[in-house]
C-alpha positions, 0 to 999 in steps of 0.5 A: 500500500502506498504511503498516501493510501495509508494516510488516507485510510488512517484519516478515514478511521480517525474521522469515524464518529463511532470511534470517539463519540463516547469521549468527545463532547459536542459543543453547540454549533459555532461555539468553541471549546475552552482553550488551555492556552487562553486560560493560562493567559487569564491566570497570568493576567489575573496574577499581574493585576493582583501583584503589579510588577511581579507578573507581566510588565516589570516596569510598573510604577505609581505613575503608570500603574493605572494605565497598565492595570486598565489595559490588563483588565480590559484584556482579562474581561475580553478573554474571560468572557469568551472562556466563561461562554465556552464553559457554559456551552460545554455544560448547557443543553442550550447556549446562554446569551453572551451577556450572561458570560460577560456579566459573570466576567465583570463580577469576577473583576469586581472581586479582584480587590478582595482576591488581592487582599486574601492573597496578600494575607497568604503572602504575609503568612508564608513570609512570617512562617518561613525563616528562609524567606527574606521578603514578601517579594521572594514569596511572590516570585519564588514560592510554588505554593503561592502560585497554586493558592492564587490559581485556587482562589481565582478558580474558586471565585469562578466556581462560586459564580456558577462557571462550570469546567473552567475552574477545574482547568485553572486548578489543574494548571497549577497542579501540573506546574507545582505538584500541588492539587487543590480542588476549586470546590474546597473552602479555604480561609485567610492566611493560608500557608503551604510550606514546600508544597509538593504532593499536597492534595486538598479534596473538593469538599474540604473546609479549611479555616484561618491561619492554617499551615500545611507541609509537603505531602499532606492529603486531605482526602476522602474515604471510600464513597457510597454508591447509588443503585447503579453502582456509580459514586454519589457525588456532591456529598461532604466527604473531606475533612474540616480543618479549623483555625490555627491548625498545623499539619506536618509533612506526609500526613493523611486525613481522610473522611468528614472528620474535624481537626479542632482549632489549634491542633498540631498533627505531626508527620506521617500520621494517618487520621480518620477520626475527629481531633480535639481542639489543641491536641498534639498528635505525634508518632511514638519515638520508639525510645525506651 
């Protein structure tokens, strides 16, 4: 068989709808799928607006900041409106009007000052909690946890605004970049810190209070979940831990199920927990010394 015939036959097979219909999601005619490249730009624009000079144009100063932020906000509004529309069309039986997506994008931009304050608190908590950190700027520039947390807070706001799919893509962009997996459905309070960060997993229905610090390898996960009459997992039920204020969880500890770790508790490294922990408790492994 000639190479041209091989290629033609391969194209025919690849274009056969039966071969991909189970996995391929059909968008409404004329509406695009969400774009990973555009969502990466949206995250970068959001970071550059929240942290002027650190991401994007490094020459921003007091005289030019309003101009630069104005340009970036306009670009963010345009791209975000398009991607929100793509997300809505991905999940709806009938596409909504473009004005609905534009309204959500405008509301998200309205919340950017609040997001900046929350992320500033995260930066300060990280700086104060790490003796190796020399400045707030070092945290913003260098710490992977701050990148993962910023993606999470952006994604969470969009999820709260009713945007489907897009928040999960944004959180997974950070997962790929940093090795930190935070589901956008988790609820995380102020002054949140992840030290080092690699391997941290925070599940969808996790609730985390204020001034909580996690170390690398911590898992806030679920136990085995109930199934419906067809054997499929029941979704949307609370199944991840509740971590109250001022808790510290050290490296490689695993907390599973809808359990509560009480205010001010300290969980040592390599601990497995599937029951409630009292406020102020200190859970550590036995040293093995006699």
